[in-house]
C-alpha positions, 0 to 999 in steps of 0.5 A, spaced: 626 675 191 632 672 193 638 676 194 645 673 191 649 678 196 650 677 203 649 684 208 654 681 213 660 681 208 658 688 206 659 691 214 666 687 214 668 689 207 674 694 205 669 697 200 664 699 206 669 702 211 672 707 206 665 709 202 661 708 209 666 709 214 670 714 210 676 710 212 682 713 209 685 705 208 693 704 205 693 699 199 694 692 201 700 689 201 702 683 196 705 678 199 707 673 193 713 674 190 718 672 184 722 665 186 727 670 188 735 670 186 737 667 192 735 660 190 738 658 184 735 654 179 740 648 177 739 645 170 740 638 174 733 639 178 729 640 171 728 632 169 724 632 176 720 638 176 718 636 169 715 630 172 711 633 177 708 638 171 711 644 174 716 646 169 713 651 165 710 655 170 717 654 175 721 656 169 716 662 168 717 665 175 725 663 176 726 668 170 724 674 171 716 676 173 714 684 173 713 688 178 706 689 181 702 694 182 698 694 189 694 700 189 691 696 182 690 690 186 688 693 191 683 696 187 681 690 184 679 687 190 674 693 192 670 690 188 671 682 190 664 679 192 665 672 196 659 669 195 660 670 188 667 668 187 667 674 182 669 681 181 662 686 181 664 691 176 660 696 172 660 693 166 658 686 170 661 681 173 668 677 171 672 673 174 679 668 173 677 662 170 681 655 170 682 656 162 685 663 164 690 659 170 692 655 164 693 660 159 697 665 163 701 660 167 701 654 164 699 650 170 697 643 169 689 643 170 688 636 169 690 630 174 688 629 181 685 633 186 691 637 191 687 636 197 693 635 202 691 634 209 692 640 214 695 635 220 701 637 222 702 632 228 710 630 227 711 634 221 719 636 224 721 628 223 717 627 217 721 633 213 728 631 216 726 624 213 724 628 206 730 632 205 735 631 211 733 636 216 727 642 219 728 648 223 730 648 230 725 649 235 725 655 238 728 655 245 724 656 251 727 659 258 724 657 264 717 659 266 717 662 259 711 661 254 712 656 248 710 660 241 705 657 237 710 655 231 708 654 224 708 648 220 714 649 215 720 653 214 721 660 213 724 663 206 730 665 210 732 658 213 731 655 206 735 660 202 741 658 207 741 651 207 738 650 200 741 655 195 746 652 191 746 644 189 754 641 191 757 640 184 759 633 187 752 631 189 749 624 187 742 623 185 739 623 191 741 629 193 739 633 187 732 630 187 733 633 195 735 639 192 730 640 186 724 638 191 726 643 196 727 649 190 719 647 188 717 647 195 720 654 196 717 658 189 710 655 189 710 657 197 712 665 194 708 665 188 702 661 188 701 659 195 703 665 198 700 667 205 698 672 209 704 673 211 709 672 206 715 669 211 713 662 211 713 656 206 708 651 210 710 644 210 704 640 206 706 643 200 713 640 201 708 633 202 705 634 196 712 634 193 714 626 196 712 623 190 714 627 183 709 624 179 703 624 182 699 628 177 696 633 181 692 638 178 696 644 180 692 650 177 686 647 180 689 648 187 692 655 184 685 658 183 682 655 189 687 658 193 687 664 189 679 665 191 681 664 199 685 669 199 681 674 196 675 672 201 680 674 206 683 680 203 676 684 202 675 683 209 682 686 211 683 693 214 689 693 219 694 697 216 699 691 216 693 688 211 696 684 206 694 679 200 697 673 198 696 668 192 698 667 185 698 675 184 701 674 178 695 670 175 692 676 178 695 681 175 696 679 168 688 677 168 687 684 170 
């Protein structure tokens, strides 16, 4: 008989630690957030956001999003199986589908696959060419060890430099601010990582050309699956879950 489920995952699974090891685990921290009131949406961004196919989603999350229930999301993740990418419930298996993504988030599900290179060589120079600046490299004292810096920018840095588009901005500057705004929003809502602090460079790179016609919905679903695969095996006190939690919460 061929078993669909892998025992290797069982001994690392969140539910195993609670049922077999009798560990009392706190709910996972939700790393996915709304667009934030700090970054102001400007109507001048609209034509550029519309070209990407992200306008309905951006308008959805820019207005307001419901409060996310960490305990309810964690309880659902207790039932997630990485082998099948589905929730194993008493009533059977269920999972978020591409149709669900389209209906709940209005993200485009047709178009080119969003396959971005993870190579970050020279990312600061590329970011400066695209949006005019990049975060400063951390200073290292003589003899000190240089910490590894993620390729991207902290949300606080983005908000401090791009929160408001100047009133007298020309078309080139407006495009720059629109690009950063989309980068900020999708990094917090669709592609939130386990830390919830930084916007990765590769998502800004995906916005280099506005009318690339990417299938953002497919990427959002694949990324959510990946985050759930990791989250169901996080048992530390500061364990979190990223991905599009708005999608998962509404679906549930």
